[in-house]
VOLUMKOL-725666 format. One record per residue (C-alpha): residue in one letter; x, y, z. Coordinates in steps of 0.2 Angstrom, whole numbers, plus 5000, padded with zeros to 4 digits. Layout:
<vexse><residu>a</residu><east>X</east><north>Y</north><up>Z</up></vexse>
...
This chain:
<vexse><residu>m</residu><east>5000</east><north>5000</north><up>5000</up></vexse>
<vexse><residu>a</residu><east>5007</east><north>5017</north><up>4995</up></vexse>
<vexse><residu>e</residu><east>5012</east><north>5029</north><up>5009</up></vexse>
<vexse><residu>v</residu><east>5001</east><north>5044</north><up>5010</up></vexse>
<vexse><residu>v</residu><east>5009</east><north>5061</north><up>5009</up></vexse>
<vexse><residu>k</residu><east>5002</east><north>5079</north><up>5010</up></vexse>
<vexse><residu>l</residu><east>5004</east><north>5090</north><up>4995</up></vexse>
<vexse><residu>i</residu><east>5002</east><north>5109</north><up>4997</up></vexse>
<vexse><residu>e</residu><east>4999</east><north>5117</north><up>4980</up></vexse>
<vexse><residu>c</residu><east>5005</east><north>5135</north><up>4980</up></vexse>
<vexse><residu>p</residu><east>4997</east><north>5146</north><up>4967</up></vexse>
<vexse><residu>r</residu><east>4999</east><north>5161</north><up>4978</up></vexse>
<vexse><residu>d</residu><east>5018</east><north>5159</north><up>4978</up></vexse>
<vexse><residu>a</residu><east>5018</east><north>5156</north><up>4959</up></vexse>
<vexse><residu>w</residu><east>5007</east><north>5171</north><up>4955</up></vexse>
<vexse><residu>q</residu><east>5012</east><north>5185</north><up>4968</up></vexse>
<vexse><residu>g</residu><east>5027</east><north>5192</north><up>4958</up></vexse>
<vexse><residu>l</residu><east>5019</east><north>5191</north><up>4940</up></vexse>
<vexse><residu>p</residu><east>5020</east><north>5208</north><up>4931</up></vexse>
<vexse><residu>d</residu><east>5003</east><north>5206</north><up>4923</up></vexse>
<vexse><residu>l</residu><east>4987</east><north>5204</north><up>4933</up></vexse>
<vexse><residu>i</residu><east>4978</east><north>5188</north><up>4931</up></vexse>
<vexse><residu>p</residu><east>4959</east><north>5191</north><up>4930</up></vexse>
<vexse><residu>t</residu><east>4949</east><north>5187</north><up>4946</up></vexse>
<vexse><residu>e</residu><east>4938</east><north>5174</north><up>4938</up></vexse>
<vexse><residu>y</residu><east>4952</east><north>5165</north><up>4931</up></vexse>
<vexse><residu>k</residu><east>4961</east><north>5163</north><up>4948</up></vexse>
<vexse><residu>a</residu><east>4945</east><north>5156</north><up>4955</up></vexse>
<vexse><residu>e</residu><east>4942</east><north>5144</north><up>4941</up></vexse>
<vexse><residu>y</residu><east>4960</east><north>5138</north><up>4943</up></vexse>
<vexse><residu>l</residu><east>4958</east><north>5135</north><up>4961</up></vexse>
<vexse><residu>k</residu><east>4942</east><north>5126</north><up>4958</up></vexse>
<vexse><residu>q</residu><east>4951</east><north>5115</north><up>4945</up></vexse>
<vexse><residu>l</residu><east>4964</east><north>5111</north><up>4958</up></vexse>
<vexse><residu>v</residu><east>4951</east><north>5105</north><up>4970</up></vexse>
<vexse><residu>l</residu><east>4943</east><north>5094</north><up>4956</up></vexse>
<vexse><residu>a</residu><east>4960</east><north>5086</north><up>4953</up></vexse>
<vexse><residu>g</residu><east>4962</east><north>5081</north><up>4971</up></vexse>
<vexse><residu>f</residu><east>4972</east><north>5095</north><up>4979</up></vexse>
<vexse><residu>q</residu><east>4965</east><north>5097</north><up>4996</up></vexse>
<vexse><residu>h</residu><east>4978</east><north>5109</north><up>5003</up></vexse>
<vexse><residu>i</residu><east>4980</east><north>5125</north><up>4993</up></vexse>
<vexse><residu>d</residu><east>4991</east><north>5140</north><up>4998</up></vexse>
<vexse><residu>a</residu><east>4979</east><north>5151</north><up>4988</up></vexse>
<vexse><residu>l</residu><east>4979</east><north>5169</north><up>4994</up></vexse>
<vexse><residu>s</residu><east>4988</east><north>5182</north><up>5003</up></vexse>
<vexse><residu>f</residu><east>4981</east><north>5197</north><up>5013</up></vexse>
<vexse><residu>v</residu><east>4995</east><north>5210</north><up>5010</up></vexse>
<vexse><residu>s</residu><east>4995</east><north>5228</north><up>5004</up></vexse>
<vexse><residu>p</residu><east>4990</east><north>5230</north><up>4986</up></vexse>
<vexse><residu>k</residu><east>5003</east><north>5243</north><up>4985</up></vexse>
<vexse><residu>h</residu><east>5017</east><north>5230</north><up>4987</up></vexse>
<vexse><residu>v</residu><east>5008</east><north>5215</north><up>4979</up></vexse>
<vexse><residu>k</residu><east>4995</east><north>5220</north><up>4967</up></vexse>
<vexse><residu>q</residu><east>4992</east><north>5202</north><up>4961</up></vexse>
<vexse><residu>m</residu><east>4984</east><north>5198</north><up>4978</up></vexse>
<vexse><residu>a</residu><east>4973</east><north>5214</north><up>4979</up></vexse>
<vexse><residu>d</residu><east>4958</east><north>5203</north><up>4975</up></vexse>
<vexse><residu>s</residu><east>4960</east><north>5189</north><up>4987</up></vexse>
<vexse><residu>e</residu><east>4942</east><north>5192</north><up>4995</up></vexse>
<vexse><residu>d</residu><east>4934</east><north>5192</north><up>4978</up></vexse>
<vexse><residu>v</residu><east>4944</east><north>5176</north><up>4972</up></vexse>
<vexse><residu>m</residu><east>4938</east><north>5167</north><up>4988</up></vexse>
<vexse><residu>a</residu><east>4920</east><north>5172</north><up>4986</up></vexse>
<vexse><residu>r</residu><east>4920</east><north>5166</north><up>4968</up></vexse>
<vexse><residu>l</residu><east>4928</east><north>5149</north><up>4973</up></vexse>
<vexse><residu>n</residu><east>4915</east><north>5147</north><up>4988</up></vexse>
<vexse><residu>a</residu><east>4901</east><north>5150</north><up>4975</up></vexse>
<vexse><residu>s</residu><east>4908</east><north>5137</north><up>4963</up></vexse>
<vexse><residu>l</residu><east>4910</east><north>5123</north><up>4975</up></vexse>
<vexse><residu>p</residu><east>4896</east><north>5113</north><up>4984</up></vexse>
<vexse><residu>p</residu><east>4894</east><north>5119</north><up>5002</up></vexse>
<vexse><residu>s</residu><east>4895</east><north>5101</north><up>5010</up></vexse>
<vexse><residu>a</residu><east>4897</east><north>5083</north><up>5006</up></vexse>
<vexse><residu>a</residu><east>4879</east><north>5081</north><up>5009</up></vexse>
<vexse><residu>d</residu><east>4875</east><north>5091</north><up>4993</up></vexse>
<vexse><residu>h</residu><east>4885</east><north>5080</north><up>4982</up></vexse>
<vexse><residu>d</residu><east>4876</east><north>5070</north><up>4968</up></vexse>
<vexse><residu>k</residu><east>4887</east><north>5054</north><up>4968</up></vexse>
<vexse><residu>s</residu><east>4883</east><north>5051</north><up>4950</up></vexse>
<vexse><residu>r</residu><east>4892</east><north>5066</north><up>4945</up></vexse>
<vexse><residu>p</residu><east>4910</east><north>5063</north><up>4939</up></vexse>
<vexse><residu>d</residu><east>4917</east><north>5076</north><up>4950</up></vexse>
<vexse><residu>a</residu><east>4907</east><north>5071</north><up>4966</up></vexse>
<vexse><residu>g</residu><east>4921</east><north>5062</north><up>4974</up></vexse>
<vexse><residu>a</residu><east>4934</east><north>5076</north><up>4971</up></vexse>
<vexse><residu>t</residu><east>4924</east><north>5089</north><up>4979</up></vexse>
<vexse><residu>a</residu><east>4916</east><north>5079</north><up>4993</up></vexse>
<vexse><residu>k</residu><east>4928</east><north>5087</north><up>5005</up></vexse>
<vexse><residu>a</residu><east>4930</east><north>5105</north><up>5007</up></vexse>
<vexse><residu>p</residu><east>4948</east><north>5110</north><up>5003</up></vexse>
<vexse><residu>e</residu><east>4960</east><north>5118</north><up>5016</up></vexse>
<vexse><residu>i</residu><east>4963</east><north>5136</north><up>5009</up></vexse>
<vexse><residu>i</residu><east>4978</east><north>5144</north><up>5016</up></vexse>
<vexse><residu>g</residu><east>4979</east><north>5163</north><up>5017</up></vexse>
<vexse><residu>i</residu><east>4996</east><north>5172</north><up>5020</up></vexse>
<vexse><residu>v</residu><east>4997</east><north>5187</north><up>5032</up></vexse>
<vexse><residu>v</residu><east>5012</east><north>5198</north><up>5037</up></vexse>
<vexse><residu>n</residu><east>5003</east><north>5210</north><up>5049</up></vexse>
<vexse><residu>e</residu><east>4988</east><north>5214</north><up>5059</up></vexse>
<vexse><residu>k</residu><east>4978</east><north>5222</north><up>5045</up></vexse>
<vexse><residu>g</residu><east>4981</east><north>5206</north><up>5034</up></vexse>
<vexse><residu>l</residu><east>4976</east><north>5195</north><up>5049</up></vexse>
<vexse><residu>e</residu><east>4959</east><north>5204</north><up>5051</up></vexse>
<vexse><residu>r</residu><east>4956</east><north>5202</north><up>5032</up></vexse>
<vexse><residu>a</residu><east>4960</east><north>5184</north><up>5032</up></vexse>
<vexse><residu>l</residu><east>4949</east><north>5180</north><up>5047</up></vexse>
<vexse><residu>a</residu><east>4935</east><north>5189</north><up>5039</up></vexse>
<vexse><residu>t</residu><east>4936</east><north>5180</north><up>5023</up></vexse>
<vexse><residu>p</residu><east>4924</east><north>5164</north><up>5022</up></vexse>
<vexse><residu>g</residu><east>4933</east><north>5149</north><up>5016</up></vexse>
<vexse><residu>v</residu><east>4950</east><north>5153</north><up>5023</up></vexse>
<vexse><residu>r</residu><east>4954</east><north>5138</north><up>5035</up></vexse>
<vexse><residu>t</residu><east>4972</east><north>5141</north><up>5038</up></vexse>
<vexse><residu>i</residu><east>4982</east><north>5157</north><up>5041</up></vexse>
<vexse><residu>g</residu><east>5000</east><north>5156</north><up>5036</up></vexse>
<vexse><residu>y</residu><east>5015</east><north>5167</north><up>5041</up></vexse>
<vexse><residu>p</residu><east>5033</east><north>5168</north><up>5035</up></vexse>
<vexse><residu>y</residu><east>5044</east><north>5169</north><up>5050</up></vexse>
<vexse><residu>s</residu><east>5062</east><north>5173</north><up>5045</up></vexse>
<vexse><residu>i</residu><east>5077</east><north>5167</north><up>5055</up></vexse>
<vexse><residu>s</residu><east>5087</east><north>5179</north><up>5044</up></vexse>
<vexse><residu>a</residu><east>5087</east><north>5197</north><up>5052</up></vexse>
<vexse><residu>y</residu><east>5090</east><north>5205</north><up>5035</up></vexse>
<vexse><residu>f</residu><east>5076</east><north>5195</north><up>5026</up></vexse>
<vexse><residu>r</residu><east>5064</east><north>5198</north><up>5040</up></vexse>
<vexse><residu>r</residu><east>5067</east><north>5217</north><up>5039</up></vexse>
<vexse><residu>a</residu><east>5065</east><north>5217</north><up>5020</up></vexse>
<vexse><residu>n</residu><east>5050</east><north>5205</north><up>5020</up></vexse>
<vexse><residu>a</residu><east>5040</east><north>5211</north><up>5035</up></vexse>
<vexse><residu>n</residu><east>5049</east><north>5226</north><up>5042</up></vexse>
<vexse><residu>m</residu><east>5050</east><north>5218</north><up>5059</up></vexse>
<vexse><residu>t</residu><east>5063</east><north>5214</north><up>5072</up></vexse>
<vexse><residu>r</residu><east>5065</east><north>5197</north><up>5079</up></vexse>
<vexse><residu>n</residu><east>5055</east><north>5201</north><up>5095</up></vexse>
<vexse><residu>e</residu><east>5041</east><north>5210</north><up>5085</up></vexse>
<vexse><residu>s</residu><east>5039</east><north>5195</north><up>5073</up></vexse>
<vexse><residu>r</residu><east>5038</east><north>5183</north><up>5088</up></vexse>
<vexse><residu>l</residu><east>5025</east><north>5193</north><up>5096</up></vexse>
<vexse><residu>f</residu><east>5015</east><north>5193</north><up>5080</up></vexse>
<vexse><residu>v</residu><east>5016</east><north>5174</north><up>5079</up></vexse>
<vexse><residu>e</residu><east>5010</east><north>5173</north><up>5097</up></vexse>
<vexse><residu>k</residu><east>4995</east><north>5184</north><up>5092</up></vexse>
<vexse><residu>l</residu><east>4992</east><north>5174</north><up>5077</up></vexse>
<vexse><residu>r</residu><east>4991</east><north>5158</north><up>5088</up></vexse>
<vexse><residu>k</residu><east>4979</east><north>5166</north><up>5100</up></vexse>
<vexse><residu>e</residu><east>4967</east><north>5173</north><up>5087</up></vexse>
<vexse><residu>t</residu><east>4967</east><north>5158</north><up>5075</up></vexse>
<vexse><residu>l</residu><east>4963</east><north>5147</north><up>5090</up></vexse>
<vexse><residu>v</residu><east>4948</east><north>5159</north><up>5095</up></vexse>
<vexse><residu>a</residu><east>4942</east><north>5159</north><up>5077</up></vexse>
<vexse><residu>g</residu><east>4943</east><north>5140</north><up>5075</up></vexse>
<vexse><residu>k</residu><east>4957</east><north>5142</north><up>5061</up></vexse>
<vexse><residu>d</residu><east>4973</east><north>5133</north><up>5059</up></vexse>
<vexse><residu>l</residu><east>4990</east><north>5141</north><up>5058</up></vexse>
<vexse><residu>v</residu><east>5005</east><north>5136</north><up>5048</up></vexse>
<vexse><residu>v</residu><east>5022</east><north>5145</north><up>5051</up></vexse>
<vexse><residu>y</residu><east>5035</east><north>5145</north><up>5037</up></vexse>
<vexse><residu>i</residu><east>5053</east><north>5146</north><up>5043</up></vexse>
<vexse><residu>s</residu><east>5061</east><north>5157</north><up>5030</up></vexse>
<vexse><residu>m</residu><east>5080</east><north>5155</north><up>5026</up></vexse>
<vexse><residu>a</residu><east>5079</east><north>5138</north><up>5036</up></vexse>
<vexse><residu>f</residu><east>5093</east><north>5131</north><up>5025</up></vexse>
<vexse><residu>g</residu><east>5105</east><north>5146</north><up>5026</up></vexse>
<vexse><residu>n</residu><east>5105</east><north>5163</north><up>5019</up></vexse>
<vexse><residu>p</residu><east>5116</east><north>5173</north><up>5006</up></vexse>
<vexse><residu>y</residu><east>5119</east><north>5188</north><up>5018</up></vexse>
<vexse><residu>d</residu><east>5134</east><north>5181</north><up>5028</up></vexse>
<vexse><residu>e</residu><east>5122</east><north>5180</north><up>5044</up></vexse>
<vexse><residu>p</residu><east>5125</east><north>5166</north><up>5057</up></vexse>
<vexse><residu>w</residu><east>5116</east><north>5150</north><up>5052</up></vexse>
<vexse><residu>g</residu><east>5116</east><north>5132</north><up>5058</up></vexse>
<vexse><residu>p</residu><east>5104</east><north>5118</north><up>5063</up></vexse>
<vexse><residu>e</residu><east>5104</east><north>5125</north><up>5081</up></vexse>
<vexse><residu>i</residu><east>5096</east><north>5141</north><up>5075</up></vexse>
<vexse><residu>v</residu><east>5082</east><north>5131</north><up>5066</up></vexse>
<vexse><residu>a</residu><east>5080</east><north>5120</north><up>5081</up></vexse>
<vexse><residu>d</residu><east>5079</east><north>5136</north><up>5092</up></vexse>
<vexse><residu>a</residu><east>5065</east><north>5143</north><up>5081</up></vexse>
<vexse><residu>l</residu><east>5056</east><north>5126</north><up>5082</up></vexse>
<vexse><residu>a</residu><east>5057</east><north>5124</north><up>5100</up></vexse>
<vexse><residu>w</residu><east>5049</east><north>5142</north><up>5103</up></vexse>
<vexse><residu>l</residu><east>5035</east><north>5137</north><up>5090</up></vexse>
<vexse><residu>e</residu><east>5032</east><north>5121</north><up>5099</up></vexse>
<vexse><residu>g</residu><east>5032</east><north>5130</north><up>5115</up></vexse>
<vexse><residu>i</residu><east>5018</east><north>5142</north><up>5110</up></vexse>
<vexse><residu>r</residu><east>5008</east><north>5127</north><up>5102</up></vexse>
<vexse><residu>v</residu><east>5011</east><north>5130</north><up>5084</up></vexse>
<vexse><residu>r</residu><east>5007</east><north>5113</north><up>5077</up></vexse>
<vexse><residu>t</residu><east>5012</east><north>5115</north><up>5058</up></vexse>
<vexse><residu>v</residu><east>5029</east><north>5122</north><up>5052</up></vexse>
<vexse><residu>s</residu><east>5037</east><north>5122</north><up>5035</up></vexse>
<vexse><residu>l</residu><east>5055</east><north>5123</north><up>5032</up></vexse>
<vexse><residu>a</residu><east>5058</east><north>5135</north><up>5018</up></vexse>
<vexse><residu>d</residu><east>5074</east><north>5135</north><up>5007</up></vexse>
<vexse><residu>t</residu><east>5070</east><north>5153</north><up>5002</up></vexse>
<vexse><residu>v</residu><east>5084</east><north>5156</north><up>4990</up></vexse>
<vexse><residu>g</residu><east>5085</east><north>5138</north><up>4983</up></vexse>
<vexse><residu>t</residu><east>5103</east><north>5136</north><up>4987</up></vexse>
<vexse><residu>a</residu><east>5102</east><north>5121</north><up>4999</up></vexse>
<vexse><residu>s</residu><east>5110</east><north>5105</north><up>4992</up></vexse>
<vexse><residu>p</residu><east>5100</east><north>5088</north><up>4993</up></vexse>
<vexse><residu>e</residu><east>5112</east><north>5082</north><up>5006</up></vexse>
<vexse><residu>l</residu><east>5108</east><north>5098</north><up>5017</up></vexse>
<vexse><residu>v</residu><east>5090</east><north>5096</north><up>5014</up></vexse>
<vexse><residu>g</residu><east>5090</east><north>5078</north><up>5021</up></vexse>
<vexse><residu>e</residu><east>5102</east><north>5081</north><up>5035</up></vexse>
<vexse><residu>l</residu><east>5093</east><north>5096</north><up>5042</up></vexse>
<vexse><residu>y</residu><east>5076</east><north>5088</north><up>5041</up></vexse>
<vexse><residu>r</residu><east>5083</east><north>5072</north><up>5049</up></vexse>
<vexse><residu>q</residu><east>5091</east><north>5082</north><up>5063</up></vexse>
<vexse><residu>v</residu><east>5076</east><north>5091</north><up>5069</up></vexse>
<vexse><residu>k</residu><east>5061</east><north>5079</north><up>5065</up></vexse>
<vexse><residu>d</residu><east>5063</east><north>5068</north><up>5080</up></vexse>
<vexse><residu>e</residu><east>5066</east><north>5082</north><up>5092</up></vexse>
<vexse><residu>f</residu><east>5050</east><north>5090</north><up>5088</up></vexse>
<vexse><residu>r</residu><east>5037</east><north>5077</north><up>5086</up></vexse>
<vexse><residu>g</residu><east>5023</east><north>5088</north><up>5091</up></vexse>
<vexse><residu>i</residu><east>5025</east><north>5098</north><up>5075</up></vexse>
<vexse><residu>e</residu><east>5019</east><north>5092</north><up>5058</up></vexse>
<vexse><residu>l</residu><east>5035</east><north>5097</north><up>5049</up></vexse>
<vexse><residu>g</residu><east>5035</east><north>5100</north><up>5030</up></vexse>
<vexse><residu>v</residu><east>5047</east><north>5108</north><up>5017</up></vexse>
<vexse><residu>h</residu><east>5044</east><north>5122</north><up>5005</up></vexse>
<vexse><residu>l</residu><east>5059</east><north>5120</north><up>4993</up></vexse>
<vexse><residu>h</residu><east>5065</east><north>5131</north><up>4979</up></vexse>
<vexse><residu>s</residu><east>5077</east><north>5124</north><up>4966</up></vexse>
<vexse><residu>r</residu><east>5085</east><north>5124</north><up>4949</up></vexse>
<vexse><residu>p</residu><east>5075</east><north>5111</north><up>4938</up></vexse>
<vexse><residu>e</residu><east>5089</east><north>5098</north><up>4937</up></vexse>
<vexse><residu>d</residu><east>5090</east><north>5097</north><up>4956</up></vexse>
<vexse><residu>a</residu><east>5072</east><north>5096</north><up>4960</up></vexse>
<vexse><residu>e</residu><east>5069</east><north>5077</north><up>4961</up></vexse>
<vexse><residu>t</residu><east>5085</east><north>5074</north><up>4972</up></vexse>
<vexse><residu>k</residu><east>5079</east><north>5087</north><up>4984</up></vexse>
<vexse><residu>i</residu><east>5062</east><north>5080</north><up>4986</up></vexse>
<vexse><residu>l</residu><east>5068</east><north>5062</north><up>4988</up></vexse>
<vexse><residu>a</residu><east>5081</east><north>5068</north><up>5001</up></vexse>
<vexse><residu>a</residu><east>5067</east><north>5076</north><up>5011</up></vexse>
<vexse><residu>y</residu><east>5056</east><north>5061</north><up>5009</up></vexse>
<vexse><residu>e</residu><east>5069</east><north>5048</north><up>5014</up></vexse>
<vexse><residu>a</residu><east>5073</east><north>5059</north><up>5029</up></vexse>
<vexse><residu>g</residu><east>5055</east><north>5057</north><up>5034</up></vexse>
<vexse><residu>c</residu><east>5046</east><north>5072</north><up>5027</up></vexse>
<vexse><residu>r</residu><east>5028</east><north>5069</north><up>5022</up></vexse>
<vexse><residu>r</residu><east>5022</east><north>5087</north><up>5019</up></vexse>
<vexse><residu>f</residu><east>5028</east><north>5095</north><up>5003</up></vexse>
<vexse><residu>d</residu><east>5024</east><north>5113</north><up>4996</up></vexse>
<vexse><residu>s</residu><east>5026</east><north>5115</north><up>4977</up></vexse>
<vexse><residu>a</residu><east>5018</east><north>5124</north><up>4962</up></vexse>
<vexse><residu>l</residu><east>5013</east><north>5118</north><up>4945</up></vexse>
<vexse><residu>t</residu><east>5025</east><north>5121</north><up>4931</up></vexse>
<vexse><residu>g</residu><east>5038</east><north>5128</north><up>4944</up></vexse>
<vexse><residu>l</residu><east>5032</east><north>5146</north><up>4942</up></vexse>
<vexse><residu>g</residu><east>5036</east><north>5158</north><up>4956</up></vexse>
<vexse><residu>g</residu><east>5049</east><north>5158</north><up>4970</up></vexse>
<vexse><residu>c</residu><east>5060</east><north>5170</north><up>4979</up></vexse>
<vexse><residu>p</residu><east>5066</east><north>5186</north><up>4969</up></vexse>
<vexse><residu>f</residu><east>5082</east><north>5187</north><up>4979</up></vexse>
<vexse><residu>a</residu><east>5088</east><north>5170</north><up>4973</up></vexse>
<vexse><residu>g</residu><east>5099</east><north>5179</north><up>4959</up></vexse>
<vexse><residu>d</residu><east>5096</east><north>5165</north><up>4947</up></vexse>
<vexse><residu>h</residu><east>5081</east><north>5165</north><up>4935</up></vexse>
<vexse><residu>l</residu><east>5081</east><north>5146</north><up>4935</up></vexse>
<vexse><residu>v</residu><east>5078</east><north>5145</north><up>4954</up></vexse>
<vexse><residu>g</residu><east>5060</east><north>5144</north><up>4958</up></vexse>
<vexse><residu>n</residu><east>5046</east><north>5134</north><up>4966</up></vexse>
<vexse><residu>i</residu><east>5049</east><north>5115</north><up>4963</up></vexse>
<vexse><residu>a</residu><east>5036</east><north>5110</north><up>4950</up></vexse>
<vexse><residu>t</residu><east>5022</east><north>5100</north><up>4957</up></vexse>
<vexse><residu>e</residu><east>5022</east><north>5088</north><up>4942</up></vexse>
<vexse><residu>e</residu><east>5041</east><north>5084</north><up>4947</up></vexse>
<vexse><residu>v</residu><east>5036</east><north>5081</north><up>4965</up></vexse>
<vexse><residu>l</residu><east>5022</east><north>5069</north><up>4960</up></vexse>
<vexse><residu>a</residu><east>5034</east><north>5059</north><up>4949</up></vexse>
<vexse><residu>a</residu><east>5048</east><north>5059</north><up>4962</up></vexse>
<vexse><residu>l</residu><east>5035</east><north>5053</north><up>4976</up></vexse>
<vexse><residu>e</residu><east>5028</east><north>5040</north><up>4964</up></vexse>
<vexse><residu>k</residu><east>5046</east><north>5033</north><up>4962</up></vexse>
<vexse><residu>a</residu><east>5047</east><north>5033</north><up>4981</up></vexse>
<vexse><residu>g</residu><east>5030</east><north>5023</north><up>4982</up></vexse>
<vexse><residu>a</residu><east>5020</east><north>5037</north><up>4990</up></vexse>
<vexse><residu>d</residu><east>5003</east><north>5043</north><up>4985</up></vexse>
<vexse><residu>p</residu><east>4997</east><north>5061</north><up>4986</up></vexse>
<vexse><residu>g</residu><east>4980</east><north>5056</north><up>4979</up></vexse>
<vexse><residu>i</residu><east>4979</east><north>5067</north><up>4963</up></vexse>
<vexse><residu>d</residu><east>4968</east><north>5063</north><up>4948</up></vexse>
<vexse><residu>s</residu><east>4980</east><north>5062</north><up>4934</up></vexse>
<vexse><residu>e</residu><east>4967</east><north>5066</north><up>4920</up></vexse>
<vexse><residu>r</residu><east>4961</east><north>5081</north><up>4929</up></vexse>
<vexse><residu>l</residu><east>4979</east><north>5086</north><up>4933</up></vexse>
<vexse><residu>e</residu><east>4981</east><north>5089</north><up>4914</up></vexse>
<vexse><residu>t</residu><east>4967</east><north>5102</north><up>4914</up></vexse>
<vexse><residu>v</residu><east>4975</east><north>5112</north><up>4927</up></vexse>
<vexse><residu>l</residu><east>4992</east><north>5110</north><up>4920</up></vexse>
<vexse><residu>g</residu><east>4986</east><north>5118</north><up>4904</up></vexse>
<vexse><residu>m</residu><east>4979</east><north>5132</north><up>4914</up></vexse>
<vexse><residu>a</residu><east>4996</east><north>5135</north><up>4923</up></vexse>
<vexse><residu>a</residu><east>5005</east><north>5135</north><up>4906</up></vexse>
<vexse><residu>e</residu><east>4993</east><north>5148</north><up>4900</up></vexse>
<vexse><residu>i</residu><east>4996</east><north>5159</north><up>4915</up></vexse>
<vexse><residu>r</residu><east>5015</east><north>5157</north><up>4911</up></vexse>
<vexse><residu>r</residu><east>5012</east><north>5163</north><up>4893</up></vexse>
<vexse><residu>k</residu><east>5000</east><north>5177</north><up>4896</up></vexse>
<vexse><residu>y</residu><east>5004</east><north>5184</north><up>4913</up></vexse>
<vexse><residu>a</residu><east>5022</east><north>5179</north><up>4917</up></vexse>
<vexse><residu>h</residu><east>5029</east><north>5179</north><up>4899</up></vexse>
<vexse><residu>a</residu><east>5039</east><north>5164</north><up>4904</up></vexse>
<vexse><residu>p</residu><east>5041</east><north>5148</north><up>4894</up></vexse>
<vexse><residu>l</residu><east>5042</east><north>5131</north><up>4902</up></vexse>
<vexse><residu>v</residu><east>5059</east><north>5126</north><up>4907</up></vexse>
<vexse><residu>n</residu><east>5063</east><north>5107</north><up>4904</up></vexse>
């Protein structure tokens, strides 16, 4: 029997830096097709200032359209419909926030089940990305934990620069472990280790994950890896063999960190993750036929809004 893994599809990360705006209705249809293909965990939205991320200015409207397009509950499904099984379970929609205003918007948006926050262990990146000190960032995570608990929402924290940084700042497994110990102490239960600039070797991915996973058994620990295309499979397999069963990725590999300094470094393509996990004997539960539909939409987004060809 194939081992079950959790795949988090990340259109938000794929889209947020695109130069041209994707129409709201197209975003909502794309998310719907992801759900129909079997993606049950989707990093779909961010609630940030439109001045800084114009692509995400319509997050509430996208979510409203998606809610309207999906059956409200499993009880409403006609099991004779070909898509009934795929939509029988409401998807986990993740909305990213970086400040209190964003948190207010995310909590007020129906259908957003999980709040996500990028917590950087790099002082430079933390200041550039969220304009916070370490203490301010930690206080905000504590606020997120309290308010999501009250609201009945889940929380996922991404440890940015978890595999090192390009700023000559101190880094080591002990720094990652310190962040995880603090997060576990305030009862954050889901954390993703992010290779923000995509420079970690497969060996480092496996070694770091292996070092921390057993120490923090109270945390569901995933990876959000960036990579050049030729290194993607080995990084995924390194994490899997180290015990990881939660993976973030984006169809066609679109998006990633603009600070990487290499245009080939981006999100690992979901189709490559699926192929690697299949080799490892794992089953993310994705419908291969419906996947082709959403892959076609992702390719169209690359052509029309990113002006970026597929990289083989």
